[in-house]
ZAZAFI-989401 format. One line per field, with one value per atom (N, C-alpha, C): atom name; x, y, z; residue number from 1. Coordinates in steps of 0.2 Angstrom, whole numbers, m for minus. Layout:
<rs>
fipa c(CA|...)
xx c(X|...)
yy c(Y|...)
zz c(Z|...)
numi c(NUM|...)
</rs>
This chain:
<rs>
fipa c(N|CA|C|N|CA|C|N|CA|C|N|CA|C|N|CA|C|N|CA|C|N|CA|C|N|CA|C|N|CA|C|N|CA|C|N|CA|C|N|CA|C|N|CA|C|N|CA|C|N|CA|C|N|CA|C|N|CA|C|N|CA|C|N|CA|C|N|CA|C|N|CA|C|N|CA|C|N|CA|C|N|CA|C|N|CA|C|N|CA|C|N|CA|C|N|CA|C|N|CA|C|N|CA|C|N|CA|C|N|CA|C|N|CA|C|N|CA|C|N|CA|C|N|CA|C|N|CA|C|N|CA|C|N|CA|C|N|CA|C|N|CA|C|N|CA|C|N|CA|C|N|CA|C|N|CA|C|N|CA|C|N|CA|C|N|CA|C|N|CA|C|N|CA|C|N|CA|C|N|CA|C|N|CA|C|N|CA|C|N|CA|C|N|CA|C|N|CA|C|N|CA|C|N|CA|C|N|CA|C|N|CA|C|N|CA|C|N|CA|C|N|CA|C|N|CA|C|N|CA|C|N|CA|C|N|CA|C|N|CA|C|N|CA|C|N|CA|C|N|CA|C|N|CA|C|N|CA|C|N|CA|C|N|CA|C|N|CA|C|N|CA|C|N|CA|C|N|CA|C|N|CA|C|N|CA|C|N|CA|C|N|CA|C|N|CA|C|N|CA|C|N|CA|C|N|CA|C|N|CA|C|N|CA|C|N|CA|C|N|CA|C|N|CA|C|N|CA|C|N|CA|C|N|CA|C|N|CA|C|N|CA|C|N|CA|C|N|CA|C|N|CA|C|N|CA|C|N|CA|C|N|CA|C|N|CA|C|N|CA|C|N|CA|C|N|CA|C|N|CA|C|N|CA|C|N|CA|C|N|CA|C|N|CA|C|N|CA|C|N|CA|C|N|CA|C|N|CA|C|N|CA|C|N|CA|C|N|CA|C|N|CA|C|N|CA|C|N|CA|C|N|CA|C|N|CA|C|N|CA|C|N|CA|C|N|CA|C|N|CA|C|N|CA|C|N|CA|C|N|CA|C|N|CA|C|N|CA|C|N|CA|C|N|CA|C|N|CA|C|N|CA|C|N|CA|C|N|CA|C|N|CA|C|N|CA|C|N|CA|C)
xx c(m8|m2|m4|0|m2|2|m1|1|1|7|7|6|1|m1|2|5|8|5|4|2|8|13|19|18|21|21|27|29|35|35|30|30|27|22|19|18|18|16|10|5|m1|1|m1|0|m6|m7|m12|m9|m13|m11|m17|m16|m21|m22|m28|m29|m25|m25|m21|m24|m30|m33|m32|m30|m29|m36|m41|m48|m49|m46|m48|m42|m42|m36|m38|m34|m35|m29|m31|m26|m21|m15|m10|m9|m6|m4|0|m2|2|9|14|21|23|25|27|35|36|43|48|54|59|66|69|74|73|77|76|77|82|83|77|75|69|63|61|56|56|62|63|63|65|64|57|53|46|43|44|41|43|50|52|49|48|44|37|34|27|28|32|33|35|39|40|34|31|26|20|19|13|15|21|23|21|23|21|25|22|26|26|22|22|20|23|21|18|12|9|10|12|13|9|6|2|6|4|8|4|6|1|2|m1|m1|m5|m4|m8|m14|m19|m26|m26|m21|m20|m16|m14|m10|m3|0|7|10|17|20|23|23|25|31|33|38|37|31|29|30|29|31|38|42|50|51|48|50|47|41|39|43|46|50|56|59|65|64|58|56|55|51|50|56|61|68|71|71|74|70|64|60|62|62|64|71|76|83|83|79|80|77|70|66|66|69|69|62|57|50|48|43|40|37|38|35|31|25|20|18|19|16|9|4|m3|m6|m9|m12|m16|m15|m19|m21|m22|m24|m30|m29|m35|m37|m33|m35|m35|m30|m31|m37|m39|m45|m51|m51|m57|m57|m51|m51|m54|m52|m54|m62|m64|m71|m75|m72|m76|m76|m70|m70|m74|m75|m79|m87|m88|m95|m97|m92|m93|m93|m92|m93|m86|m81|m74|m72|m71|m68|m62|m60|m54|m48|m48|m42|m40|m45|m44|m43|m46|m45|m37|m33|m26|m23|m25|m22|m25|m30|m33|m33|m32|m32|m27|m21|m16|m17|m19|m21|m27|m32|m38|m36|m31|m29|m25|m21|m17|m22|m27|m33|m36|m38|m41|m36|m30|m25|m25|m24|m23|m29|m35|m41|m43|m41|m42|m38|m31|m27|m30|m32|m35|m41|m45|m51|m49|m45|m43|m39|m35|m31|m35|m41|m46|m50|m50|m54|m49|m43|m38|m34|m31|m26|m20|m17|m10|m5|m1|4|3|m3|m5|m2|0|2|9)
yy c(85|81|74|73|67|61|55|49|43|40|34|28|24|17|12|7|1|m6|m10|m17|m21|m23|m26|m33|m35|m42|m44|m50|m52|m51|m51|m50|m43|m41|m35|m30|m24|m19|m15|m16|m12|m5|0|7|12|16|21|27|33|39|43|47|50|57|60|66|71|78|82|83|82|83|77|72|65|62|63|60|54|53|48|45|38|35|33|35|33|28|23|19|21|19|21|14|14|8|3|m4|m8|m9|m9|m9|m17|m19|m25|m25|m29|m29|m32|m29|m31|m32|m26|m26|m20|m20|m15|m8|m8|m1|1|m3|m1|0|m4|m3|4|6|12|18|17|23|24|19|20|23|21|24|31|32|39|44|41|46|48|43|44|49|47|51|59|60|67|70|66|68|71|67|68|72|74|77|74|67|63|64|64|66|60|55|49|43|37|31|26|23|18|11|6|0|m5|m9|m15|m20|m21|m26|m32|m37|m43|m48|m46|m50|m56|m61|m67|m66|m70|m69|m69|m72|m72|m66|m61|m55|m56|m62|m63|m61|m60|m59|m65|m65|m71|m69|m74|m73|m66|m65|m60|m53|m53|m47|m45|m50|m49|m46|m48|m45|m38|m37|m30|m26|m28|m24|m22|m27|m25|m20|m21|m16|m9|m9|m3|1|m3|0|3|m1|2|8|9|15|20|19|24|27|23|25|28|26|29|36|36|42|47|45|49|52|48|49|44|47|42|36|30|24|21|21|18|11|6|m1|m1|m3|m3|m10|m13|m20|m20|m26|m27|m34|m37|m44|m45|m49|m51|m46|m40|m35|m37|m42|m44|m49|m53|m57|m52|m47|m42|m39|m37|m34|m39|m45|m50|m51|m51|m51|m46|m40|m34|m34|m36|m37|m42|m48|m53|m51|m47|m45|m39|m36|m31|m34|m40|m44|m43|m42|m41|m49|m50|m57|m58|m65|m67|m64|m64|m61|m54|m50|m43|m42|m47|m46|m46|m50|m50|m43|m40|m33|m28|m29|m24|m25|m32|m34|m30|m29|m26|m19|m16|m8|m7|m11|m11|m12|m17|m19|m13|m10|m4|2|3|8|6|0|m2|m1|m2|m1|6|10|17|20|19|21|20|14|12|16|17|21|29|31|38|39|34|34|34|30|29|35|38|44|50|50|56|55|49|49|49|49|48|55|56|61|60|65|65|62|57|54|47|45|38|33|34|28|27)
zz c(15|14|10|5|1|4|4|7|2|1|m3|0|m2|1|m4|0|m4|m1|m6|m5|m7|m3|m5|m7|m12|m14|m18|m18|m21|m29|m32|m39|m41|m37|m39|m32|m33|m28|m30|m26|m27|m24|m28|m26|m26|m21|m21|m18|m19|m17|m14|m9|m6|m10|m9|m11|m7|m9|m5|2|3|10|14|11|15|17|12|14|10|4|m1|m4|m6|m9|m16|m21|m28|m30|m34|m36|m42|m41|m47|m50|m56|m59|m55|m55|m51|m53|m49|m50|m51|m57|m58|m56|m51|m48|m53|m54|m58|m54|m52|m48|m42|m37|m32|m35|m39|m42|m46|m50|m54|m50|m45|m41|m37|m34|m31|m36|m42|m47|m48|m49|m51|m44|m39|m33|m31|m33|m32|m37|m43|m48|m45|m42|m39|m33|m29|m23|m25|m30|m32|m36|m40|m44|m40|m35|m30|m24|m23|m17|m11|m11|m5|1|7|13|18|16|21|16|19|15|20|18|22|18|22|19|22|19|22|26|32|36|38|34|34|40|46|52|51|54|54|58|57|60|67|70|77|80|75|77|77|76|76|69|69|63|60|53|50|45|41|36|32|29|25|29|35|39|39|39|39|32|27|20|20|23|23|27|33|37|33|29|26|20|17|11|14|20|23|25|28|30|24|18|12|10|10|8|13|19|24|22|21|20|13|8|1|1|4|2|8|14|20|22|21|23|28|33|37|34|36|33|39|38|43|41|45|44|46|42|44|43|48|48|42|38|32|30|36|35|31|26|21|16|15|11|4|2|m5|m6|m1|m2|m2|2|2|m5|m8|m15|m20|m20|m24|m24|m18|m17|m20|m19|m22|m29|m32|m39|m42|m39|m41|m40|m35|m34|m39|m42|m47|m54|m54|m61|m65|m62|m66|m67|m73|m75|m72|m71|m68|m72|m78|m82|m80|m79|m77|m70|m66|m59|m57|m60|m58|m59|m64|m65|m60|m57|m53|m45|m43|m36|m32|m34|m30|m29|m35|m34|m29|m30|m25|m18|m17|m10|m7|m11|m9|m7|m11|m10|m3|m2|4|10|10|15|17|11|12|15|12|14|22|24|31|35|33|37|37|32|32|36|36|40|47|49|56|58|54|56|57|53|54|60|63|69|75|74|80|80|86|87|83|81|77|81|79|82|85|84|87|83|77|73|74)
numi c(1|1|1|2|2|2|3|3|3|4|4|4|5|5|5|6|6|6|7|7|7|8|8|8|9|9|9|10|10|10|11|11|11|12|12|12|13|13|13|14|14|14|15|15|15|16|16|16|17|17|17|18|18|18|19|19|19|20|20|20|21|21|21|22|22|22|23|23|23|24|24|24|25|25|25|26|26|26|27|27|27|28|28|28|29|29|29|30|30|30|31|31|31|32|32|32|33|33|33|34|34|34|35|35|35|36|36|36|37|37|37|38|38|38|39|39|39|40|40|40|41|41|41|42|42|42|43|43|43|44|44|44|45|45|45|46|46|46|47|47|47|48|48|48|49|49|49|50|50|50|51|51|51|52|52|52|53|53|53|54|54|54|55|55|55|56|56|56|57|57|57|58|58|58|59|59|59|60|60|60|61|61|61|62|62|62|63|63|63|64|64|64|65|65|65|66|66|66|67|67|67|68|68|68|69|69|69|70|70|70|71|71|71|72|72|72|73|73|73|74|74|74|75|75|75|76|76|76|77|77|77|78|78|78|79|79|79|80|80|80|81|81|81|82|82|82|83|83|83|84|84|84|85|85|85|86|86|86|87|87|87|88|88|88|89|89|89|90|90|90|91|91|91|92|92|92|93|93|93|94|94|94|95|95|95|96|96|96|97|97|97|98|98|98|99|99|99|100|100|100|101|101|101|102|102|102|103|103|103|104|104|104|105|105|105|106|106|106|107|107|107|108|108|108|109|109|109|110|110|110|111|111|111|112|112|112|113|113|113|114|114|114|115|115|115|116|116|116|117|117|117|118|118|118|119|119|119|120|120|120|121|121|121|122|122|122|123|123|123|124|124|124|125|125|125|126|126|126|127|127|127|128|128|128|129|129|129|130|130|130|131|131|131|132|132|132|133|133|133|134|134|134|135|135|135|136|136|136|137|137|137|138|138|138|139|139|139|140|140|140|141|141|141|142|142|142|143|143|143)
</rs>
């Protein structure tokens, strides 16, 4: 089963997809947001192209575990994804995934001009890979 991983942002959405066995996450091109219709068309293309059966979207809880304004935005977008694609949408805790992605890119020597293009994709990979790793250790249905 392939899973689509998303790092939702107001300007860009980082996108990743799992391999068919659900073991690894690979990044797809970052989606530059334009309109809801445009964004859903692009996501729909990837969902169809990769035969996606589930969507995992990063859920940005605060450091104390509480929900903030960004969680409300993710909830609305997750609801739209569920309604549009009729697929399970899992919200996965992703606090500081973008910061972690930036640190990885910096330590890899990626210049700041190129980091902007890669950080959302890498954050989506980190979110999805974390989900896959935890799903592999847990019994089905715990999420």
